[in-house]
N, C-alpha and C positions, 0 to 999 in steps of 0.2 A: 576590575580587569574586563577587557573587551573580548568579544568573540573574534578569533582570528583562526588561521589554518592551525589544525591540530589542537584546537581548544575543544573541551567537552562542556556543553552547556546543559544544564538541567532545566527542563521546560515543561509546562503544562499547556495544553491547547485544545481547542475545538475546531474541527473542520466541518463546514456546513455546505450543502449544495446552494449555490448562489441563487438559483431560480426558485427553489421551493422552500428554502430555509431548513430543510430537514438535516439534522446532525448526522454526519456520516462516520465520524471518528471522534473519540474524546479521550484525552489523557487528563484525568482529574487533577485539580490543584493540590489535592491531598496525597496524590501518587505521581508526581512528575517523573519524567524519564530523562535519561542522559542521551545526548546526541553528539557524535564526533563531527566536527566541521572541517571542510577543506580536503576531503578524501573521496569525493564523488559518491557518497553514500546517501545523500539527501537530494531532494528536489532543488534545482538551481535557484529557483525563485525563493525557496525557503531559506537557503544560505544567503542569497543576496539581501533579503529583507532583514536578516538578523546579524550579518557580519558587522563588526565594529560596534555592536550594541552591548549593554552591560546588564549585570544583575539588577532586577527590578523594572526593566523595560517592559512595558505592556505593548503589545503589537496587535494590529488588525490590518490585514491586506487581502486583496483579491488575487487569485491565480486563474487566469483563463485556461481553458482545457488544454490548449497547445503549450502552456507554461507548466502544466501539472502532469497529468498521465496521458495526455494526447487524445486524439479523436478515437471513437470506437472504430476498430478495424474489422470490417466485415469478413476478412479471410480468417480472422481468429474465432469465428463462430462456424462450427461444422458438426456434422452428424458422425457418431461412432456406433458400431454395432453394440446391441445391448449385451452380447456375450463378453464384451471387453470387461464387464463388471462382475463376471462370474467368480465365485469363491473357488477354493482348492478342489471342491467336489463338483465343480461345473454348474453350480446353481446360482442364478441371479436372485438375490433376495430383494423383494419388492420394498421392504421397509428401509433398505439401504440406498436403493437407486430411486430417489424422489427429486422432483423439481425443487430447486433451491439448494440441494446438497452440493458441496464443493469437494473435489477430489484432486489430490496430487497426482500428476502424471509425468512421464519423461518422454522427450522427443527421441529421434534417432540418434542424436548426439549425446544422450544422457542428461540433457538439461531438464531441470525440474519446472514444471508450469502447473498452475492451479486453475482448473476449469470448473464452471458452475453449470449444472444441469438446468436448462431453461425450457426444455420441452421433452416429454417421454412419450414414445410411440410404441407400437407393438413389438418391433424388432430392433429399434435403435433409439438413441437419445441425441438431442441437440445440446452441444457444449459451447459455452462461451468462455474463452481464454483471455478476453480483455481484462485489464485491471478494473476492479469494482467502481473506481472513480473516473474511468476514462469517459471522455465526452462531456464531462461536467466542468463548469466554471465553479471554482471553490472559494470559500471565505475561510481565512485562518484567523483565529483570535486566541491570544494566550499571553503568557508571561515568562520571562527568563528568571528563574529562581536563583541560579548560581552559574558561575563560569570558572573553569579551571583549565590548566594545560594537561593534556593527556600524558600519561606515563608512556615510555617508549613501547612497552608490551601492549598498549591499547591502540596503537597505530598499525594499520594493515601494511604489510610488505608492499612496496611499489613495484 
């Protein structure tokens, strides 16, 4: 069976930074994951490269930054007051608020975003809300382990 709209493909893969070769994400062959195709849930290039492919297909392709997670958006990097991270007692715990820590936050419309602390200062932190793979050309390599049609309850309402 080929991957088409509303097909669920079981896949293992590795995503690497094209420039450095560093592995950024890995779904191991012994624990592949299922992905629903044709519902705008995946990167377009990922779907394009795997649509019409079958079980056993080994893939390797490059996704330029603009085909993947886009360029780094400087407006998604900004400072927040340190007291934003205060607990219910109004205390900012140093061990919680550290460079590299990622926090879920909501915008004014209630949308959830994940920000990473990239700098900590006396009274504020600099947060980066870009996707961790933004600005990177990526290499995908993996294999399609299985393909099946999704059950109706597995397909999101349009």
